C-alpha positions in Angstrom: 13.0 15.1 5.7 11.1 11.8 4.8 9.4 10.2 7.7 9.8 6.5 8.3 7.1 4.6 10.1 8.5 2.3 12.8 5.3 0.8 14.2 1.6 1.6 14.7 1.5 5.3 15.8 5.3 5.5 15.9 7.6 7.3 13.5 11.4 7.9 13.3 10.9 11.5 14.4 12.9 12.5 17.5 10.8 14.0 20.4 12.0 17.6 19.5 11.1 17.2 15.8 7.9 18.5 14.2 6.5 17.9 10.7 6.0 21.4 9.2 4.9 20.5 5.7 3.8 17.6 3.6 4.2 17.7 -0.2 2.7 15.4 -2.8 3.5 15.6 -6.5 0.6 15.8 -8.9 -0.4 12.4 -10.1 -1.8 11.1 -13.4 -4.0 8.5 -11.6 -4.5 7.5 -8.0 -6.9 5.4 -6.0 -7.4 4.0 -2.5 -9.3 0.8 -1.7 -9.5 -1.6 1.2 -10.7 -5.0 2.3 -12.7 -4.2 5.4 -12.7 -6.2 8.6 -16.4 -7.0 8.8 -16.6 -6.2 12.6 -14.6 -3.0 12.8 -14.6 -1.8 9.2 -10.8 -1.0 9.6 -8.7 -2.1 6.7 -7.7 -5.8 6.8 -5.6 -4.7 3.9 -5.8 -1.2 2.4 -3.9 0.1 -0.5 -3.2 3.5 -2.1 -1.7 3.5 -5.6 -0.4 6.6 -7.3 0.9 6.7 -10.9 3.0 9.8 -11.6 3.4 11.5 -15.0 6.9 10.1 -15.4 5.3 6.6 -15.2 6.8 5.9 -11.7 4.3 4.3 -9.3 4.1 4.5 -5.5 2.1 2.0 -3.5 1.3 2.2 0.2 -0.2 -0.8 2.0 -2.1 -0.4 5.3 -3.6 -2.9 7.8 -1.5 -5.9 6.6 1.5 -5.2 8.8 2.4 -3.4 12.0 2.6 -0.1 10.1 2.2 1.2 6.6 4.7 0.0 4.1 5.7 0.3 0.4 6.1 -3.1 -1.4 9.0 -2.4 -3.8 8.2 -5.4 -6.0 4.7 -4.1 -6.6 5.9 -0.6 -7.3 8.5 -1.9 -9.8 6.0 -4.1 -11.6 3.5 -1.3 -11.9 6.1 1.3 -12.9 7.0 -1.0 -15.8 3.4 -1.9 -16.8 0.5 -0.2 -15.1 -2.0 -3.0 -15.6 -4.2 -5.3 -13.7 -2.3 -8.3 -14.9 1.0 -6.8 -13.7 -0.4 -6.0 -10.3 -1.9 -9.5 -9.8 1.3 -11.1 -11.0 3.4 -10.0 -8.0 4.1 -12.4 -5.2 4.3 -10.8 -1.7 6.2 -12.6 1.1 4.1 -13.1 4.3 7.1 -12.9 6.5 6.6 -9.4 7.9 2.8 -9.4 7.7 0.2 -9.6 10.5 -0.9 -13.1 11.5 -3.9 -12.9 13.8 -7.5 -13.9 14.4 -8.7 -11.7 11.5 -6.4 -13.1 8.8 -3.2 -15.1 8.5 -0.1 -13.6 7.1 -0.4 -15.9 4.1 -3.9 -14.6 3.5 -2.8 -11.0 3.7 0.1 -11.8 1.3 -2.5 -13.2 -1.1 -4.9 -10.2 -0.7 -2.2 -7.6 -1.6 -1.9 -8.4 -5.3 -5.6 -9.1 -5.6 -6.3 -5.6 -4.1 -3.6 -4.1 -6.2 -5.4 -5.4 -9.3 -8.7 -3.9 -8.2 -7.1 -0.5 -7.4 -5.4 -0.4 -10.8 -8.5 -1.4 -12.6 -10.5 1.3 -10.9 -7.8 3.9 -11.3 -7.7 3.2 -15.1 -11.5 3.6 -15.3 -11.4 7.3 -14.3 
């Protein structure tokens, strides 16, 4: 059963449910990077990108919202063309992103495609 994250430290699991296994398909390329908060070193925006052998791409963003999320527009762009230009060409809406003393939602929305480009570039270099 896929688990959906609702909020920080909160999933859609019922109290009597337990995760008994986690499976990940083998990937062709994968990479995680983050822009660190200079005080805490937590991710201001963090990103994991995985390119599968069938050319599909999965992207997980951390730190920029109340919980981890997958930006569908970024996954679609990278599945079509796994390149730095494709990653940086995506526009992310700031509507659901964090807006706090560390970074505005608009700034986080700007950082996501910038970081995506960096992650793709480094994934391609391995």
